[in-house]
Backbone as JSON Lines, residues from 0, in Angstrom:
{"i":0,"aa":"X","n":[66.65,25.32,-0.92],"ca":[65.51,26.03,-0.34],"c":[64.98,26.94,0.31]}
{"i":1,"aa":"X","n":[64.29,27.61,0.15],"ca":[63.91,28.82,0.69],"c":[63.37,28.81,1.66]}
{"i":2,"aa":"X","n":[63.16,29.1,3.08],"ca":[62.52,29.29,4.13],"c":[61.17,29.63,4.17]}
{"i":3,"aa":"X","n":[60.64,29.88,3.3],"ca":[59.17,30.11,3.26],"c":[58.78,28.51,2.41]}
{"i":4,"aa":"X","n":[59.46,28.1,1.78],"ca":[58.87,27.22,0.86],"c":[59.12,25.38,2.02]}
{"i":5,"aa":"X","n":[60.56,25.98,2.6],"ca":[60.49,24.51,3.82],"c":[59.64,24.69,4.47]}
{"i":6,"aa":"X","n":[59.33,25.7,5.28],"ca":[58.02,25.85,6.13],"c":[56.66,25.18,5.36]}
{"i":7,"aa":"X","n":[56.25,25.39,4.05],"ca":[55.2,25.04,3.44],"c":[55.32,23.39,3.82]}
{"i":8,"aa":"X","n":[56.41,22.82,2.77],"ca":[56.62,21.74,2.7],"c":[56.55,20.89,4.69]}
{"i":9,"aa":"X","n":[57.21,21.46,5.35],"ca":[57.0,21.32,6.55],"c":[55.99,21.13,7.23]}
{"i":10,"aa":"X","n":[54.8,22.15,6.67],"ca":[53.22,22.0,7.27],"c":[52.81,21.06,6.73]}
{"i":11,"aa":"X","n":[52.99,20.54,5.56],"ca":[52.34,19.32,4.46],"c":[52.61,18.18,4.72]}
{"i":12,"aa":"X","n":[53.89,17.93,5.2],"ca":[54.55,16.58,5.31],"c":[53.68,16.58,6.88]}
{"i":13,"aa":"X","n":[53.83,17.59,8.09],"ca":[53.15,17.32,9.29],"c":[51.74,17.22,9.1]}
{"i":14,"aa":"X","n":[51.02,17.36,8.34],"ca":[49.42,16.75,7.92],"c":[49.55,15.69,7.44]}
{"i":15,"aa":"X","n":[50.0,15.29,6.57],"ca":[49.88,14.15,6.11],"c":[50.85,13.01,6.42]}
{"i":16,"aa":"X","n":[51.54,13.19,7.67],"ca":[51.99,12.53,8.34],"c":[51.89,11.02,8.71]}
{"i":17,"aa":"X","n":[50.6,10.97,9.29],"ca":[49.86,9.5,9.14],"c":[49.98,8.64,8.07]}
{"i":18,"aa":"X","n":[49.0,9.45,7.22],"ca":[48.92,8.63,5.9],"c":[50.67,8.53,5.38]}
{"i":19,"aa":"X","n":[51.16,9.18,5.3],"ca":[52.81,9.03,4.93],"c":[53.59,8.02,5.81]}
{"i":20,"aa":"X","n":[53.37,7.79,6.96],"ca":[54.12,6.43,7.74],"c":[53.21,5.3,6.97]}
{"i":21,"aa":"X","n":[52.17,5.42,7.17],"ca":[51.53,4.42,6.71],"c":[51.63,3.45,5.48]}
{"i":22,"aa":"X","n":[51.7,4.59,4.32],"ca":[51.55,4.39,2.79],"c":[52.95,3.91,2.27]}
{"i":23,"aa":"X","n":[54.08,4.43,2.77],"ca":[55.39,4.81,2.3],"c":[56.38,4.14,3.65]}
{"i":24,"aa":"X","n":[56.08,4.03,4.81],"ca":[57.54,4.1,5.34],"c":[56.64,3.0,6.32]}
{"i":25,"aa":"X","n":[55.43,2.26,5.91],"ca":[55.01,0.75,6.35],"c":[54.8,0.51,7.75]}
{"i":26,"aa":"X","n":[54.84,1.93,8.72],"ca":[54.75,2.06,10.24],"c":[53.17,2.59,10.19]}
{"i":27,"aa":"X","n":[52.72,2.08,10.57],"ca":[51.54,2.47,11.22],"c":[51.06,2.93,12.53]}
{"i":28,"aa":"X","n":[50.92,4.36,12.76],"ca":[50.85,4.94,14.0],"c":[49.82,5.2,14.44]}
{"i":29,"aa":"X","n":[49.51,5.19,16.15],"ca":[48.51,5.27,16.91],"c":[48.58,6.91,17.6]}
{"i":30,"aa":"X","n":[49.75,7.18,17.59],"ca":[50.03,8.59,18.17],"c":[51.4,9.31,17.81]}
{"i":31,"aa":"X","n":[51.52,10.78,17.73],"ca":[52.81,10.94,17.46],"c":[52.71,12.34,17.89]}
{"i":32,"aa":"X","n":[54.11,12.76,18.2],"ca":[54.46,13.81,18.77],"c":[55.78,14.44,18.03]}
{"i":33,"aa":"X","n":[55.51,15.74,17.47],"ca":[56.57,16.55,16.84],"c":[57.44,17.21,17.84]}
{"i":34,"aa":"X","n":[58.7,16.52,17.57],"ca":[60.05,17.08,18.05],"c":[60.76,18.52,17.46]}
{"i":35,"aa":"X","n":[61.14,19.14,17.62],"ca":[61.49,20.1,17.57],"c":[63.42,19.98,17.7]}
{"i":36,"aa":"X","n":[63.89,19.84,16.44],"ca":[65.44,19.59,17.01],"c":[65.75,20.67,15.84]}
{"i":37,"aa":"X","n":[66.62,21.24,16.56],"ca":[67.8,22.42,15.9],"c":[68.89,21.34,15.0]}
{"i":38,"aa":"X","n":[69.04,20.82,14.27],"ca":[69.98,20.12,13.61],"c":[70.49,20.84,12.46]}
{"i":39,"aa":"X","n":[71.6,20.92,12.13],"ca":[72.18,21.44,11.11],"c":[72.3,20.66,10.07]}
{"i":40,"aa":"X","n":[71.54,21.16,8.97],"ca":[70.61,20.57,7.35],"c":[70.45,21.48,6.33]}
{"i":41,"aa":"X","n":[71.61,20.99,5.09],"ca":[70.96,21.99,3.98],"c":[69.4,21.91,3.15]}
{"i":42,"aa":"X","n":[68.59,20.59,4.39],"ca":[67.11,20.42,3.53],"c":[66.66,20.23,4.75]}
{"i":43,"aa":"X","n":[65.3,20.4,4.72],"ca":[64.17,20.59,5.92],"c":[64.5,18.77,6.42]}
{"i":44,"aa":"X","n":[64.28,18.9,7.61],"ca":[64.82,18.2,8.48],"c":[63.58,17.92,9.77]}
{"i":45,"aa":"X","n":[62.78,16.59,9.51],"ca":[61.7,16.66,10.25],"c":[61.46,15.3,11.56]}
{"i":46,"aa":"X","n":[61.12,15.35,12.54],"ca":[61.46,14.41,13.68],"c":[59.79,14.23,14.23]}
{"i":47,"aa":"X","n":[59.63,12.79,14.56],"ca":[58.28,12.49,15.21],"c":[58.56,11.46,16.05]}
{"i":48,"aa":"X","n":[58.03,11.19,16.97],"ca":[58.52,10.32,18.27],"c":[56.82,9.41,18.25]}
{"i":49,"aa":"X","n":[57.27,8.74,17.55],"ca":[55.74,8.01,17.34],"c":[55.57,6.35,18.25]}
{"i":50,"aa":"X","n":[54.04,6.41,18.53],"ca":[53.7,4.71,19.15],"c":[53.04,4.28,18.14]}
{"i":51,"aa":"X","n":[53.67,3.03,17.65],"ca":[53.09,2.13,16.55],"c":[51.67,1.43,17.05]}
{"i":52,"aa":"X","n":[51.06,1.23,16.11],"ca":[50.0,0.12,16.26],"c":[50.2,-0.8,17.22]}
{"i":53,"aa":"X","n":[51.47,-1.46,16.87],"ca":[51.66,-2.98,17.98],"c":[52.4,-2.38,19.42]}
{"i":54,"aa":"X","n":[52.18,-0.85,19.56],"ca":[52.82,-0.57,21.27],"c":[54.27,0.32,21.11]}
{"i":55,"aa":"X","n":[54.94,-0.29,19.73],"ca":[56.58,0.5,20.0],"c":[56.33,1.53,19.89]}
{"i":56,"aa":"X","n":[57.67,2.24,20.58],"ca":[57.97,3.58,20.69],"c":[59.17,3.73,19.67]}
{"i":57,"aa":"X","n":[59.15,4.56,18.74],"ca":[60.7,4.74,17.98],"c":[60.29,6.86,17.77]}
{"i":58,"aa":"X","n":[61.63,6.86,17.02],"ca":[61.7,8.19,16.52],"c":[61.54,7.95,14.7]}
{"i":59,"aa":"X","n":[60.69,8.87,14.39],"ca":[60.77,8.55,12.59],"c":[61.29,10.13,12.56]}
{"i":60,"aa":"X","n":[62.53,9.83,11.46],"ca":[63.38,11.0,11.14],"c":[63.13,10.84,9.54]}
{"i":61,"aa":"X","n":[62.56,12.13,9.24],"ca":[62.7,12.73,7.81],"c":[63.52,13.38,7.09]}
{"i":62,"aa":"X","n":[64.5,13.31,6.39],"ca":[64.83,14.66,5.63],"c":[64.2,14.84,4.25]}
{"i":63,"aa":"X","n":[63.96,16.03,3.77],"ca":[63.17,16.27,2.82],"c":[64.47,17.27,1.73]}
{"i":64,"aa":"X","n":[64.55,16.62,0.61],"ca":[65.4,17.06,-0.29],"c":[64.65,17.45,-1.57]}
{"i":65,"aa":"X","n":[65.27,18.92,-2.06],"ca":[64.82,19.06,-3.42],"c":[65.84,18.55,-4.37]}
{"i":66,"aa":"X","n":[67.26,18.58,-3.98],"ca":[67.83,17.88,-5.36],"c":[69.05,16.73,-4.51]}
{"i":67,"aa":"X","n":[69.5,16.17,-4.94],"ca":[70.41,14.8,-4.16],"c":[71.68,15.44,-3.62]}
{"i":68,"aa":"X","n":[72.03,15.07,-2.46],"ca":[73.33,15.62,-1.68],"c":[74.09,14.45,-1.57]}
{"i":69,"aa":"X","n":[75.24,14.84,-2.16],"ca":[76.43,13.81,-2.04],"c":[76.59,13.52,-0.72]}
{"i":70,"aa":"X","n":[76.32,14.13,0.35],"ca":[76.82,13.78,2.04],"c":[75.35,13.37,2.82]}
{"i":71,"aa":"X","n":[74.7,12.89,2.06],"ca":[73.39,12.69,2.66],"c":[73.36,11.42,3.34]}
{"i":72,"aa":"X","n":[74.06,10.22,3.01],"ca":[74.53,9.13,4.2],"c":[75.32,9.12,5.14]}
{"i":73,"aa":"X","n":[76.26,10.18,4.76],"ca":[77.1,10.63,6.17],"c":[76.07,11.45,7.08]}
{"i":74,"aa":"X","n":[75.41,12.83,6.68],"ca":[74.57,13.26,7.76],"c":[73.83,12.4,8.32]}
{"i":75,"aa":"X","n":[72.98,11.36,7.41],"ca":[71.99,10.75,8.25],"c":[72.69,9.79,9.73]}
{"i":76,"aa":"X","n":[73.9,9.23,9.01],"ca":[74.53,8.45,10.03],"c":[74.81,9.21,11.24]}
{"i":77,"aa":"X","n":[75.12,10.61,11.23],"ca":[75.12,11.99,12.21],"c":[74.64,12.29,12.96]}
{"i":78,"aa":"X","n":[73.16,12.33,11.84],"ca":[71.47,12.2,12.96],"c":[71.14,11.19,13.69]}
{"i":79,"aa":"X","n":[71.66,10.08,13.22],"ca":[71.23,8.64,13.87],"c":[72.05,8.5,15.2]}
{"i":80,"aa":"X","n":[73.22,9.14,14.98],"ca":[74.03,8.85,16.46],"c":[73.45,9.92,17.67]}
{"i":81,"aa":"X","n":[73.2,11.53,16.91],"ca":[72.52,12.12,17.72],"c":[71.49,12.1,18.44]}
{"i":82,"aa":"X","n":[70.44,11.23,17.5],"ca":[68.66,10.78,18.26],"c":[69.0,10.06,18.87]}
{"i":83,"aa":"X","n":[70.03,9.13,18.48],"ca":[70.43,7.48,19.77],"c":[70.56,8.35,20.88]}
{"i":84,"aa":"X","n":[71.3,8.75,20.91],"ca":[71.85,9.57,22.61],"c":[71.16,10.23,22.71]}
{"i":85,"aa":"X","n":[70.32,11.29,22.56],"ca":[69.19,11.83,23.45],"c":[68.15,10.98,23.91]}
{"i":86,"aa":"X","n":[67.93,10.31,22.65],"ca":[66.02,9.71,22.82],"c":[66.34,8.18,23.19]}
{"i":87,"aa":"X","n":[67.43,7.85,23.03],"ca":[67.49,6.07,23.32],"c":[66.61,4.98,23.16]}
{"i":88,"aa":"X","n":[65.55,5.64,21.86],"ca":[64.44,5.01,21.1],"c":[65.04,4.22,19.93]}
{"i":89,"aa":"X","n":[64.49,3.67,18.86],"ca":[65.05,2.71,17.98],"c":[64.48,3.97,16.73]}
{"i":90,"aa":"X","n":[65.3,4.15,15.95],"ca":[64.98,4.94,14.91],"c":[65.12,4.38,13.54]}
{"i":91,"aa":"X","n":[64.0,5.06,12.55],"ca":[64.03,4.83,11.67],"c":[63.94,6.42,10.59]}
{"i":92,"aa":"X","n":[64.44,6.02,9.31],"ca":[65.27,7.03,8.72],"c":[64.99,6.87,7.11]}
{"i":93,"aa":"X","n":[64.3,8.4,7.3],"ca":[63.72,8.34,5.55],"c":[64.29,9.38,4.52]}
{"i":94,"aa":"X","n":[64.57,9.51,3.31],"ca":[64.83,10.63,2.87],"c":[63.63,10.89,1.7]}
{"i":95,"aa":"X","n":[62.95,11.75,1.73],"ca":[61.91,12.17,0.57],"c":[62.09,13.34,-0.58]}
{"i":96,"aa":"X","n":[62.45,12.85,-1.67],"ca":[62.65,13.66,-2.57],"c":[61.38,14.82,-3.39]}
{"i":97,"aa":"X","n":[61.7,15.58,-3.67],"ca":[60.69,16.71,-4.19],"c":[60.76,16.19,-5.36]}
{"i":98,"aa":"X","n":[61.85,16.64,-5.89],"ca":[61.9,16.39,-7.43],"c":[62.04,14.84,-7.9]}
{"i":99,"aa":"X","n":[61.69,14.98,-9.41],"ca":[61.89,13.42,-10.06],"c":[63.16,13.1,-10.5]}
{"i":100,"aa":"X","n":[63.82,12.55,-9.77],"ca":[65.24,12.39,-9.61],"c":[65.61,10.73,-9.03]}
{"i":101,"aa":"X","n":[66.59,10.22,-9.72],"ca":[66.97,9.01,-9.17],"c":[68.38,9.33,-8.37]}
{"i":102,"aa":"X","n":[68.08,9.12,-6.85],"ca":[69.5,9.56,-6.09],"c":[70.29,8.34,-6.41]}
{"i":103,"aa":"X","n":[71.7,8.69,-6.43],"ca":[72.59,8.24,-6.61],"c":[73.49,7.78,-5.81]}
{"i":104,"aa":"X","n":[72.85,7.9,-4.54],"ca":[73.71,8.18,-3.17],"c":[73.53,6.64,-2.77]}
{"i":105,"aa":"X","n":[74.57,6.13,-2.3],"ca":[74.75,4.99,-1.55],"c":[73.54,5.05,-0.11]}
{"i":106,"aa":"X","n":[72.9,4.37,0.15],"ca":[72.19,4.2,0.92],"c":[72.66,3.48,2.33]}
{"i":107,"aa":"X","n":[73.43,2.77,2.45],"ca":[74.21,2.35,3.53],"c":[75.99,2.82,3.6]}
{"i":108,"aa":"X","n":[76.28,2.58,4.62],"ca":[77.45,3.13,4.98],"c":[78.69,1.93,4.36]}
{"i":109,"aa":"X","n":[79.58,2.66,3.97],"ca":[80.31,1.31,3.92],"c":[80.94,0.81,5.48]}
{"i":110,"aa":"X","n":[81.55,-0.99,5.28],"ca":[81.84,-1.16,6.47],"c":[82.8,-0.63,7.76]}
{"i":111,"aa":"X","n":[83.92,-0.32,6.91],"ca":[84.99,0.86,7.29],"c":[84.38,2.35,7.78]}
{"i":112,"aa":"X","n":[83.32,2.58,7.93],"ca":[82.99,3.96,8.09],"c":[81.67,3.85,9.59]}
{"i":113,"aa":"X","n":[81.86,2.62,9.98],"ca":[81.03,2.14,11.03],"c":[81.82,1.51,11.88]}
{"i":114,"aa":"X","n":[80.88,2.53,13.48],"ca":[81.71,2.0,14.71],"c":[81.47,0.42,15.12]}
{"i":115,"aa":"X","n":[82.42,-0.38,15.05],"ca":[82.58,-1.83,15.47],"c":[82.97,-1.69,16.82]}
{"i":116,"aa":"X","n":[83.89,-0.75,17.43],"ca":[84.89,-1.02,18.44],"c":[85.36,0.07,19.11]}
{"i":117,"aa":"X","n":[85.78,0.33,20.24],"ca":[86.95,1.32,20.05],"c":[88.21,0.7,21.36]}
{"i":118,"aa":"X","n":[89.11,1.21,21.51],"ca":[90.05,0.75,22.51],"c":[89.8,1.59,23.74]}
{"i":119,"aa":"X","n":[90.01,1.08,24.9],"ca":[89.74,1.37,26.4],"c":[91.05,0.91,26.81]}
{"i":120,"aa":"X","n":[91.45,2.15,27.43],"ca":[93.14,1.83,27.83],"c":[93.01,2.42,29.23]}
{"i":121,"aa":"X","n":[93.34,1.51,30.74],"ca":[93.62,1.72,31.66],"c":[94.95,2.92,32.41]}
{"i":122,"aa":"X","n":[94.93,4.33,31.96],"ca":[96.19,4.74,32.35],"c":[96.73,4.59,33.67]}
{"i":123,"aa":"X","n":[95.96,4.11,34.59],"ca":[96.61,4.13,36.0],"c":[97.54,2.62,35.75]}
{"i":124,"aa":"X","n":[97.21,1.52,34.98],"ca":[97.97,0.57,35.1],"c":[99.46,0.87,33.97]}
{"i":125,"aa":"X","n":[99.38,1.56,33.83],"ca":[101.08,2.01,32.93],"c":[101.79,2.89,34.38]}
{"i":126,"aa":"X","n":[103.38,2.29,33.84],"ca":[104.18,2.79,35.01],"c":[104.1,4.17,34.42]}
{"i":127,"aa":"X","n":[104.76,5.13,35.57],"ca":[104.31,6.35,35.15],"c":[105.85,7.2,34.88]}
{"i":128,"aa":"X","n":[106.85,6.36,35.16],"ca":[108.58,6.54,34.62],"c":[108.41,6.14,33.05]}
{"i":129,"aa":"X","n":[107.81,5.44,32.92],"ca":[107.83,4.66,31.58],"c":[106.76,5.57,30.58]}
{"i":130,"aa":"X","n":[105.97,6.28,31.05],"ca":[104.53,7.25,30.26],"c":[105.08,8.33,30.2]}
{"i":131,"aa":"X","n":[106.42,8.8,31.15],"ca":[107.04,10.03,31.07],"c":[108.29,10.23,30.63]}
{"i":132,"aa":"X","n":[108.92,9.09,30.27],"ca":[110.53,8.87,30.09],"c":[110.64,9.91,28.72]}
{"i":133,"aa":"X","n":[109.9,9.49,27.44],"ca":[110.11,10.44,26.72],"c":[110.17,12.31,26.68]}
{"i":134,"aa":"X","n":[109.36,12.09,27.52],"ca":[108.82,13.89,28.19],"c":[109.61,14.11,28.45]}
{"i":135,"aa":"X","n":[110.35,13.61,29.59],"ca":[110.87,14.34,30.64],"c":[112.29,14.23,29.72]}
{"i":136,"aa":"X","n":[112.88,13.34,29.41],"ca":[114.32,13.8,28.19],"c":[114.26,14.63,27.09]}
{"i":137,"aa":"X","n":[112.72,15.28,26.17],"ca":[112.49,16.07,25.77],"c":[112.49,17.22,26.56]}
{"i":138,"aa":"X","n":[112.42,17.69,27.77],"ca":[112.07,19.04,28.67],"c":[113.64,18.91,29.21]}
{"i":139,"aa":"X","n":[114.5,17.77,29.47],"ca":[115.75,18.07,29.78],"c":[116.49,18.64,28.52]}
{"i":140,"aa":"X","n":[116.41,18.12,27.27],"ca":[117.57,18.36,26.5],"c":[117.16,20.09,25.78]}
{"i":141,"aa":"X","n":[115.9,20.93,26.15],"ca":[115.7,21.58,25.44],"c":[115.59,22.91,26.43]}
{"i":142,"aa":"X","n":[116.28,22.44,28.04],"ca":[116.5,23.22,28.82],"c":[117.89,24.33,28.68]}
{"i":143,"aa":"X","n":[117.47,25.67,28.68],"ca":[118.34,26.73,28.08],"c":[118.6,27.41,29.2]}
{"i":144,"aa":"X","n":[118.79,26.92,30.18],"ca":[119.5,27.8,31.56],"c":[120.75,28.52,31.55]}
């Protein structure tokens, strides 16, 4: 997608955003604020902080694609994480297609690709001698004095 075309599409989406949001996203907004984000994307990315008619504040993230992308789901996950950390607001994500195609992409991540937990280890509770045992033995065996 050329830069000029991206700009034209971006301006159009900005102009029709309230109606687009209400009609397609089913989110009726009373206030919106464009967010200038520089996230790497082969397509146009559009961010708005909105306040809904119910008073909820959230971020709407829209990616506009000219052609289907095989990595869309992964990219949307990364965007979700980045936006979540930066703004701390609920996020709604959408992909708008500019061509008459049906995306064959999954729109959900496989369960094994979702972070459910991580392990936390307090290294201060580990005996230093046990921790360094193999490391010290390696150093001593490689001593070439």
